[in-house]
KEDOLO-956412 format. One record per residue (C-alpha): x, y, z; residue number from 0; residue in one letter. Coordinates in pm, 1 decimal. Each point is the difference from the previous one (the first is absolute). Example, Ala and Ser with C-alpha at 12.3 -4.5 7.8 and 13.67 -1.06 7.14 Angstrom:
# KEDOLO-956412
         c1         c2         c3   num   residu
     1230.0     -450.0      780.0     0        A
      137.0      344.0      -66.0     1        S
END
This chain:
# KEDOLO-956412
         c1         c2         c3   num   residu
    -1904.2    -4917.5     -741.5     0        M
      173.8       75.9     -327.8     1        A
      311.2     -197.8      -78.6     2        S
      332.5      180.8       28.7     3        E
      263.3      -27.8     -270.6     4        T
      366.0       62.5       77.9     5        P
       14.3      286.0     -253.7     6        S
     -287.2      187.6      160.8     7        S
      131.3      -16.7      356.2     8        F
      247.0      296.8      -18.3     9        P
     -269.8      225.2     -142.5    10        W
     -247.7     -101.8      270.5    11        R
      255.4       63.5      274.3    12        G
      101.2      336.7     -141.6    13        S
     -361.3      110.8      -36.0    14        A
      -70.9     -111.5      357.2    15        A
      291.9      206.4      132.1    16        V
     -117.1      309.8     -187.1    17        L
     -354.1      -39.6      131.9    18        L
      126.9      -57.0      354.0    19        A
      202.8      322.0      -14.0    20        L
     -303.8      183.9     -133.9    21        G
     -213.0     -146.1      278.6    22        L
      248.2      119.8      263.0    23        I
       15.7      345.9     -157.5    24        S
     -378.8       25.0      -11.8    25        C
      -29.8     -121.7      359.4    26        G
      249.6      257.5      126.0    27        L
     -188.8      271.0     -187.5    28        G
     -329.3     -107.5      157.5    29        I
      162.4       17.6      342.5    30        G
      113.8      356.0      -68.2    31        R
     -349.5       98.4     -119.6    32        I
     -162.1     -140.3      315.6    33        V
      262.3      169.7      216.7    34        G
      -36.5      326.4     -196.8    35        Q
      376.2       39.0       -8.8    36        S
      214.7      204.7     -235.4    37        G
     -167.3      179.9     -287.9    38        S
     -321.8     -200.5       59.3    39        I
      -76.3      225.2      297.2    40        S
      -50.2      288.9     -242.4    41        R
     -283.3     -173.0     -187.2    42        L
     -365.9       50.6       80.3    43        S
     -197.6     -280.5      166.3    44        D
     -177.7      -76.9     -327.8    45        L
      327.2      -18.8     -195.0    46        A
      151.2     -234.2      259.0    47        R
     -309.0     -221.3      -10.5    48        L
       15.4      -27.0     -379.4    49        I
      371.1      -73.9        6.8    50        L
      -45.6     -259.8      274.0    51        L
     -279.8     -173.1     -194.8    52        T
      208.0      -17.9     -317.9    53        L
      303.3     -124.5      192.4    54        S
     -199.3     -275.2      172.7    55        L
     -142.1     -109.7     -335.9    56        A
      352.7      -14.3     -143.9    57        A
      121.4     -197.1      302.4    58        F
     -277.3     -259.8      -37.5    59        V
       62.3      -29.7     -373.6    60        C
      373.7      -58.2       46.0    61        I
      -53.5     -246.3      284.8    62        A
     -250.4     -209.6     -197.5    63        A
      233.2      -32.5     -298.9    64        T
      298.8      -75.1      222.2    65        L
     -186.5     -281.1      174.6    66        I
      -92.5     -153.6     -336.2    67        R
      362.1       17.9     -110.3    68        L
      128.3     -164.2      315.4    69        V
     -254.0     -281.4      -37.2    70        R
      107.9      -44.5     -362.6    71        R
     -349.7       61.6     -125.5    72        A
      -67.4      223.7     -295.0    73        R
      144.0      239.5     -108.1    74        P
      324.2     -152.9     -131.3    75        R
      260.0      277.1      -58.4    76        P
      220.0       20.6     -308.4    77        S
      296.1      213.2     -111.8    78        P
     -251.1      245.4     -146.7    79        L
     -143.9       58.5      346.6    80        D
      338.3      106.0      133.2    81        L
       43.3      240.1     -291.2    82        R
     -339.7      147.9       86.0    83        V
      109.5       37.6      363.1    84        A
      319.7      174.9     -111.0    85        F
     -194.1      241.3     -221.0    86        A
     -255.2       69.0      274.1    87        L
      270.8       83.8      253.3    88        L
      194.9      217.1     -245.3    89        T
     -284.2      204.4     -144.5    90        F
     -194.5        4.7      326.3    91        G
      298.1      137.3      193.1    92        S
       62.5      260.1     -269.7    93        L
     -361.7      121.9       15.3    94        V
      -16.0       25.6      380.4    95        F
      184.1      337.1       36.6    96        P
     -252.7      157.6     -236.9    97        A
     -284.9     -112.9      226.6    98        I
      154.1       56.9      343.5    99        V
      220.5      306.7       47.7   100        A
      181.2       62.1      223.4   101        P
      104.1     -357.0       75.5   102        F
     -197.4     -191.7      261.8   103        S
      135.9     -326.2      140.3   104        Y
     -347.9     -117.6       99.1   105        V
     -141.7       65.8     -345.7   106        C
      298.4     -178.2     -150.4   107        G
      -78.1     -312.8      200.5   108        L
     -363.5       12.9     -105.6   109        I
       91.1       61.0     -363.7   110        W
      223.8     -305.2      -16.1   111        W
     -283.4     -193.7      159.6   112        G
     -229.9      116.9     -280.6   113        F
      255.0     -108.8     -260.6   114        L
       14.1     -343.7      161.3   115        A
     -380.8      -14.1      -10.3   116        A
        1.8       77.8     -373.3   117        F
      258.6     -272.6      -45.9   118        Y
     -216.0     -248.6      188.8   119        S
     -292.0       83.9     -228.8   120        L
      223.5      -61.6     -299.4   121        W
       99.8     -340.2      135.0   122        L
     -361.1      -93.4       65.6   123        E
     -101.1       94.7     -354.6   124        A
      310.1     -140.6     -168.9   125        G
     -172.3     -307.9     -141.2   126        S
     -260.3      217.0     -173.5   127        R
      275.6      187.2     -184.0   128        W
      204.8     -304.1     -102.6   129        S
     -163.2      -27.1     -343.3   130        G
       28.1      369.2      -82.0   131        R
      360.4       20.5      116.8   132        L
       98.0     -253.2     -264.9   133        A
      -78.3      250.7     -274.8   134        L
      299.5      168.7     -173.7   135        P
     -120.8      346.5       95.2   136        G
      -15.1      -94.7      367.5   137        A
      355.2     -134.0      -14.0   138        Y
      119.0      329.8     -151.9   139        L
     -180.0      198.6      271.3   140        L
      156.9     -220.0      267.9   141        D
      343.0       59.7     -153.7   142        L
      -47.2      378.2      -20.8   143        I
     -136.9       42.2      352.2   144        V
      264.3     -217.6      164.7   145        F
      290.5      162.6     -183.4   146        N
     -133.6      348.8       72.6   147        L
      -23.6      -83.8      370.5   148        A
      351.4     -144.6       -6.1   149        L
      131.1      309.6     -179.7   150        A
     -155.9      228.1      263.1   151        L
      159.6     -197.5      282.5   152        V
      341.5        5.9     -167.4   153        L
      -35.7      372.2      -78.8   154        L
      -89.9       75.4      358.8   155        Q
      295.1     -200.8      128.8   156        A
      229.5      174.2     -248.2   157        G
     -118.7      346.8      100.1   158        L
       44.0      -87.5      366.3   159        F
      355.8     -119.5      -58.1   160        A
       82.6      306.8     -212.7   161        A
     -141.2      231.4      266.9   162        G
      219.0     -163.2      261.7   163        K
      315.5        3.0     -211.6   164        L
      -48.9      331.7     -182.5   165        F
     -235.4      220.2      207.0   166        P
     -119.3      319.3     -167.4   167        S
     -284.8      250.3       22.2   168        S
     -201.0     -213.4     -241.7   169        L
      104.8     -347.0      104.2   170        L
       47.7      -47.2      371.0   171        S
     -112.8     -255.3      253.2   172        V
      -86.9      107.9      356.3   173        P
      249.5     -162.8      229.9   174        G
      151.3       34.9      343.2   175        S
       64.0      332.7      165.7   176        A
      374.4      -44.9      -53.3   177        D
      -44.2      -48.7     -375.6   178        R
     -232.5      298.5      -25.2   179        L
      254.9      224.8      168.4   180        L
      275.0     -139.5     -217.3   181        E
     -194.5       93.8     -313.3   182        R
     -137.4      334.0      120.7   183        S
      300.6      168.5      156.5   184        R
      184.1      246.9     -217.0   185        C
      347.9      -73.3     -124.2   186        T
      249.2      207.0      201.6   187        P
       76.3      317.0     -189.6   188        G
     -319.9        0.5     -207.1   189        D
     -148.3      347.1      -28.3   190        L
     -348.2       67.3      131.3   191        H
     -104.8      351.2     -103.5   192        F
      369.8       80.5      -30.4   193        G
       83.3     -133.3      348.2   194        F
      233.1     -303.2       15.8   195        P
     -120.6     -297.9      203.0   196        C
      235.4      -99.4      279.7   197        N
      206.1     -317.6       28.1   198        S
     -294.5     -192.2      147.8   199        L
     -237.1       92.4     -283.5   200        G
     -208.6      263.1      183.0   201        Y
      -73.2      350.2     -127.4   202        S
      179.0      185.0      278.3   203        D
      340.9       99.4      128.2   204        D
      242.8     -269.0      105.0   205        E
     -118.1     -136.5      337.2   206        P
      233.2       72.5      288.9   207        E
      -22.4       39.2      374.0   208        A
        7.1      364.2      106.3   209        V
       -6.1      191.5      324.6   210        E
     -338.7      120.6      107.4   211        G
     -344.5     -139.5      -71.2   212        M
      -15.8     -255.2     -282.8   213        Q
     -315.7     -139.5     -163.1   214        V
      -62.1     -296.2     -230.7   215        T
     -306.4        4.9     -226.2   216        V
     -103.8     -323.1     -177.2   217        V
     -265.4       -5.4     -268.9   218        G
      -92.2      -68.2     -361.0   219        D
       -6.5      220.9     -311.2   220        S
     -162.6      281.1      202.6   221        F
      311.0       12.8      218.3   222        T
      232.9      -56.4     -295.7   223        F
     -170.1      303.3     -150.6   224        G
     -142.5       86.1     -340.4   225        I
      142.7      350.0       36.1   226        V
      356.1      137.6       10.8   227        P
      198.0      -88.5      311.7   228        H
      -25.9      347.9      153.1   229        A
     -380.9      -11.9      -28.9   230        Q
      -37.6     -345.0      157.7   231        N
     -185.6       11.7      333.0   232        F
      299.7     -150.5      184.0   233        T
      222.9      279.1     -132.2   234        S
     -261.0      262.6       90.4   235        V
      -23.7     -137.7      354.5   236        A
      380.4      -12.7       25.0   237        E
       28.2      370.6      -81.2   238        V
     -279.9       97.8      241.7   239        I
      111.3     -216.6      292.5   240        S
      375.4       18.0      -42.7   241        G
       26.7     -374.6       63.1   242        Y
      175.8     -248.2     -224.2   243        R
     -276.6     -195.4     -179.6   244        I
      101.9     -299.2     -210.8   245        D
     -241.3     -102.7     -274.4   246        N
      -34.3     -377.3      -52.2   247        Y
     -282.8       -1.6     -252.9   248        G
      -26.4     -273.1     -265.7   249        V
     -263.7        9.2     -277.6   250        P
     -238.5     -293.8       20.6   251        G
       93.9      -85.8      357.4   252        A
     -253.4      -73.1      273.9   253        G
       10.7      -70.6      375.3   254        P
      162.7     -344.8      -48.9   255        P
      279.0      170.8     -194.5   256        E
       24.6      279.8      259.0   257        Y
      105.9     -262.8      252.5   258        R
      287.2     -111.2     -223.8   259        I
      101.5      358.8      -79.2   260        I
        7.0       86.6      368.3   261        L
      192.2     -312.7       98.3   262        R
      261.0       20.1     -276.4   263        E
       44.4      376.1      -48.8   264        D
     -222.4      225.4      210.0   265        G
      156.3      -75.7      337.9   266        L
      360.8        9.5     -119.8   267        S
       41.8      363.6      108.1   268        T
     -160.1      -67.0      340.4   269        D
     -278.4      260.3      -40.5   270        P
     -187.1      152.4      291.7   271        D
     -340.1      -25.6     -171.9   272        I
     -141.4     -238.9     -259.0   273        V
     -297.2      116.3     -208.4   274        V
     -211.2     -228.7     -218.8   275        A
     -158.3      201.2     -281.2   276        A
     -318.0     -198.0      -70.0   277        V
     -192.1       58.5     -321.5   278        F
     -360.1      -92.5       75.9   279        I
      -69.9      -90.9     -362.8   280        G
      202.8     -319.7      -24.1   281        N
      208.0      -61.6      314.2   282        D
     -293.7     -162.9      178.4   283        I
      -68.3     -227.8     -293.3   284        Q
      371.3      -68.4      -56.1   285        D
       39.5     -157.0      343.9   286        S
     -298.8     -222.9      -62.0   287        H
       95.5      -99.3     -355.1   288        L
      364.3      -76.0       84.3   289        R
     -111.2     -251.7      262.1   290        R
     -277.7     -140.2     -215.9   291        A
      243.2      -67.0     -283.9   292        R
      211.0     -210.3      234.7   293        D
     -302.2     -221.4       67.4   294        R
     -117.6     -251.0     -262.5   295        H
      239.4      139.2     -265.7   296        P
      -88.7     -250.8     -272.5   297        W
     -369.6       41.9       65.6   298        F
       29.1      376.6      -38.4   299        R
      232.1      -34.2     -298.9   300        F
     -294.4     -118.4     -211.0   301        W
     -285.0      197.6      152.9   302        L
      148.1      334.6      114.0   303        D
       15.6      260.0     -277.7   304        A
      295.6      167.6      174.8   305        D
      204.6     -321.0       -8.1   306        L
     -129.2     -156.3     -320.8   307        N
      254.4      107.0     -266.1   308        P
     -252.8        0.9     -283.9   309        L
     -243.1      220.2      190.3   310        W
      260.2      240.3      138.6   311        S
      161.9       44.3     -341.2   312        L
     -334.1       56.8     -171.7   313        S
      -94.2      259.4      264.3   314        T
      323.7      189.9      -57.8   315        R
      -45.3       -6.3     -376.0   316        F
     -359.3      119.3       38.2   317        R
      106.9      298.5      208.2   318        R
      274.7       88.4     -245.1   319        I
     -249.9      -22.7     -286.5   320        A
     -236.7      229.9      190.1   321        A
      276.9      256.7       37.3   322        E
       92.7      -22.0     -368.6   323        L
     -363.5       34.3      -98.7   324        Q
      -19.9      342.9      159.2   325        V
      320.5      105.7     -168.1   326        G
      248.6      -41.3      284.9   327        R
      345.6     -145.9      -56.2   328        Q
      143.4     -282.0      206.9   329        L
      298.1      212.7       95.1   330        A
     -231.5      253.6      159.2   331        T
      -87.4     -240.8      279.2   332        L
      362.0      -25.4      105.2   333        G
       67.9      371.6      -36.2   334        R
     -306.0       92.3      203.7   335        A
      139.5     -228.1      267.2   336        G
      319.3      204.1       -3.2   337        G
      244.7     -273.3      -99.6   338        T
      283.5      163.5     -191.1   339        T
      350.4     -103.3      -90.3   340        S
      201.2      310.9      -66.6   341        G
     -178.1      327.0       72.9   342        I
      187.9      273.7      182.6   343        E
     -149.3      183.2      297.2   344        S
       -0.6      331.4     -183.3   345        G
     -219.4     -145.9     -271.3   346        Q
     -271.0     -129.0      233.7   347        L
     -226.2      304.1      -27.1   348        A
       23.5      -10.4     -377.7   349        M
      -43.1     -377.2      -27.7   350        E
     -263.2      -29.7      273.4   351        Y
     -175.9      337.9       27.7   352        P
     -277.7     -155.2      208.5   353        W
      247.8      -26.5      288.8   354        T
      -28.0      377.7       18.2   355        I
     -364.2       46.8     -105.2   356        D
     -244.6     -288.7       52.9   357        Y
     -234.2      150.9     -261.4   358        R
      247.7     -109.2     -267.4   359        L
      -29.6     -367.5       89.0   360        E
     -106.6     -248.1     -264.6   361        E
     -190.8     -316.3       96.4   362        P
      205.7     -309.4       66.8   363        T
     -280.7     -233.2     -109.0   364        Y
     -310.0       39.3     -208.6   365        S
     -313.8       59.5      204.1   366        W
     -153.9     -348.3      -63.6   367        P
      321.8     -176.2      102.5   368        T
       48.8      214.1      309.9   369        F
     -362.5      -41.5      106.3   370        L
       30.7     -376.8      -36.4   371        E
      308.7       -2.2      223.7   372        L
     -165.5      212.5      266.9   373        E
     -319.3     -206.4       -6.3   374        R
      206.1     -310.7       65.1   375        F
      172.9      161.4      299.2   376        L
     -325.9      136.0      140.0   377        A
     -170.8     -339.6      -18.1   378        K
      299.7     -159.1      169.6   379        A
        2.4      222.8      311.2   380        I
     -335.2      180.6       24.9   381        C
     -253.1     -285.5       18.9   382        V
     -126.0        4.4      362.7   383        P
       -9.5     -378.9       40.4   384        R
      332.3      -62.5     -175.5   385        A
      232.0       46.2      299.0   386        T
      213.2     -314.2      -43.5   387        A
      298.7      182.4     -160.4   388        P
       49.4      214.6      310.1   389        Y
      115.0     -289.9      219.9   390        S
      303.8      -61.2     -221.7   391        S
       67.7      372.2      -20.9   392        F
       -2.6       33.3      379.3   393        F
      232.4     -299.1       32.5   394        E
      252.6      178.8     -219.0   395        D
      -34.2      321.5      199.3   396        L
       54.3     -187.5      326.5   397        E
      311.0     -159.1     -147.5   398        A
      131.3      343.6     -100.5   399        L
      -61.9      131.5      352.5   400        V
      187.9     -294.9      150.9   401        A
      290.3       37.3     -242.7   402        M
       28.1      372.1       74.8   403        S
       14.3      -38.6      379.3   404        A
      135.0      159.2      209.0   405        P
      -20.0      282.7     -251.8   406        R
     -315.6      205.5      -40.9   407        A
     -238.9     -117.6     -271.8   408        F
     -258.4      214.3     -178.4   409        A
     -234.2      -28.1     -298.3   410        V
      -80.4      242.6     -279.8   411        L
     -339.8      -83.2     -155.9   412        L
      -21.6      107.8     -365.3   413        I
     -357.8       -8.0     -135.6   414        P
      -92.4     -122.4     -344.5   415        D
     -100.9      260.2     -252.9   416        K
     -362.8     -115.8       -5.2   417        F
      -20.5       89.7      370.6   418        Q
       99.6      357.5      -75.5   419        V
     -143.0       90.9     -340.5   420        E
     -382.0        1.6        4.4   421        D
      -59.5      -31.3     -378.6   422        P
      212.4     -316.5       -8.7   423        L
     -190.8     -152.8      290.9   424        W
     -334.0       77.2     -161.6   425        K
      114.0     -172.5     -319.9   426        A
      103.4     -308.6      201.1   427        I
     -320.4      -38.1      200.9   428        V
     -223.1       71.5     -298.0   429        S
       65.3     -350.4     -133.6   430        E
       93.2     -183.0      320.4   431        A
     -209.0     -319.6       45.3   432        P
       11.2       34.3      380.1   433        E
       21.5      271.7      260.1   434        R
      345.6      147.2       53.7   435        L
      121.7      185.2      309.1   436        D
      245.9      264.6     -116.1   437        R
      167.4       39.7      340.6   438        D
       -6.8     -366.1      107.2   439        L
      382.2      -46.9        1.3   440        P
       54.4      290.9      237.6   441        Q
     -292.5     -113.1      218.2   442        K
      173.5     -333.8       47.5   443        I
      366.5      104.2       10.7   444        I
      -17.5      307.9      222.6   445        R
     -160.7     -175.6      300.8   446        P
      250.3     -283.3      -36.1   447        W
      289.7      246.3       16.6   448        L
     -159.2      190.7      287.8   449        D
      -48.4     -319.2      201.6   450        A
      372.2      -78.6      -31.3   451        R
      106.1      359.7       58.9   452        R
      181.4       15.5     -334.6   453        I
       43.1      364.5     -106.4   454        P
     -137.8       75.4     -343.4   455        F
     -118.4      275.6     -226.6   456        V
     -291.1      -46.6     -239.9   457        D
       30.7      220.0     -308.2   458        L
     -365.1      -44.1      -98.1   459        L
     -161.9      276.8      210.6   460        P
      266.3      251.9     -101.2   461        V
      -22.4      -95.9     -367.2   462        F
     -377.6       36.3        1.7   463        R
       33.6      341.7      162.8   464        A
      193.6      133.0     -300.6   465        Q
     -191.2      239.9     -227.9   466        P
     -180.6     -140.2     -302.8   467        I
       97.3      146.9     -335.4   468        E
     -241.7      101.8     -274.6   469        D
       11.9     -349.6     -152.8   470        D
     -120.0     -154.7      328.7   471        G
      339.0     -148.8       92.5   472        L
      250.0       76.9      274.4   473        R
      300.5      -93.6     -216.5   474        H
      215.6     -171.0      261.1   475        L
       63.2     -302.1     -222.8   476        Y
      136.0      -31.8     -350.1   477        H
     -268.5       30.4     -265.1   478        L
     -179.5     -335.3      -45.7   479        Q
      258.9     -166.9      222.6   480        D
       -3.3     -109.6      364.8   481        T
      340.6      147.0       90.7   482        H
       50.1      330.5      179.1   483        L
      114.7      296.7     -203.8   484        N
      224.6      276.5      132.8   485        A
     -289.2      168.5      189.1   486        R
     -104.7     -325.3      164.6   487        G
      359.2      -80.5       94.3   488        N
       44.5      343.5      155.3   489        R
     -301.3      -44.7      229.8   490        I
      105.1     -356.3       84.0   491        A
      349.2      124.2       85.2   492        G
     -134.9      269.3      230.6   493        E
     -215.6     -252.5      184.8   494        L
      284.1     -250.9       21.9   495        L
      219.0      267.7      160.3   496        A
     -279.2       71.9      253.2   497        S
      -32.6     -372.0       72.4   498        L
      373.1      -31.2       66.2   499        L
       -6.2      298.1      235.7   500        E
     -287.9     -154.4      190.7   501        Q
      174.8     -337.8       24.7   502        V
      317.8      159.9      131.9   503        I
     -193.6      212.1      247.9   504        K
     -184.3     -304.2      126.7   505        T
      317.1     -205.1       46.6   506        R
      172.7      283.4      184.0   507        L
     -285.3       92.9      231.6   508        T
     -149.2     -350.8       30.8   509        K
     -353.5      132.4      -26.3   510        V
     -286.5     -168.1     -194.3   511        P
       23.9       43.3     -374.4   512        Q
     -253.8      237.8     -148.3   513        E
     -119.8     -116.9     -338.5   514        R
       48.9      226.9     -298.8   515        L
     -274.8       21.1     -261.0   516        S
END
């Protein structure tokens, strides 16, 4: 047994703690691989076997070194070994999002186990490097690597703090549903396509209780509308049905935020019907991600590209650079979204001619950027074995149903653009590494709604039935954008009006609800 000096004891204890944490992480990852839980269930049998073999090898390596440390046998750690551990954790965590995207908790556990295994190998070979590390060049390398790692950690912490204190489109940190709504709601009086937002920050008339049938619609930017107020599907349905329909749409919101909107604002007028306008593209994933971010927040902070400030900022800069490369201006993104601050209603046709003629639309994003966004959404919701996000989504829907009672509750299903436009779908699947089911969300959601007798209308069949233009597109969405244009909003409004009529008829006659599709 090697003798222990007082000066070496803190380094030995610290190294032992780091290895123990790595051993636990690796062990938990192995358990998930054996149980085929989470994202591991999507891997082939061969891939799982390879991953399990590597993880077991890492586990044995860490355990052997840890035992030697506890017994005070070689290796004998030094301050250099802790600097190596710090650099391994920093650079290793920064590299992970480039290897595993989207984030996987199981893979994160395994990755940290691998880093601990590399650290154990370093400790075992430390004595062989002792002579070389005494050279001046090695000291300089040690200094550069450690200070670079420290700078990255401090930069990441600084960006995180800045995103919390001064959130912006470039620098923001995903937070709670309350904070998201606080940032995303409009300022009362702001003009959206010449229409002033009401006192609650929604793009609609001032909410008030009225005589007759009253409807509350909660949703995200699709409900908020990337068209003038009169062309929004809630306004179209209001004109057709004659009912008062209040629009509670907030850009960037998801089902967790819908619950807050409904609780704080949507029920204030005591509506007869509550409608959740669900965008298939991200609402399913939003429910899952909001809950996932509440679990293991510090773990995800380093390994999740959506939460890691360095990764999220670099992604935003890369997309902006892609837009500039094809000659688009940053302001165009906002103007295509319809955010204005002083345009009069009479100038809308002149300022936004595409609200009158969709053929005059200009693309919101460049094609490469838009295709990247749609590929991400497709992989998130169209992989047959990736059904985990739906459980969180259904929990949010059940909560909305309970909050709405005893009022009627209905759902408007808005398909993603890749489900409607065939050329876009072909471009997505042409480079997809695994099989994608284009209609998987509806195949899962519709039976769930039917089983609970929740009235709904699915826009997908009606959208697909629209004629195809000469360019192969149906033109129900903005050009190279996922949001509905005026034509898409008009059809959605007509179907929403039909859904409301059916809900009212069912409640009055007390007969089984007939599904609309």
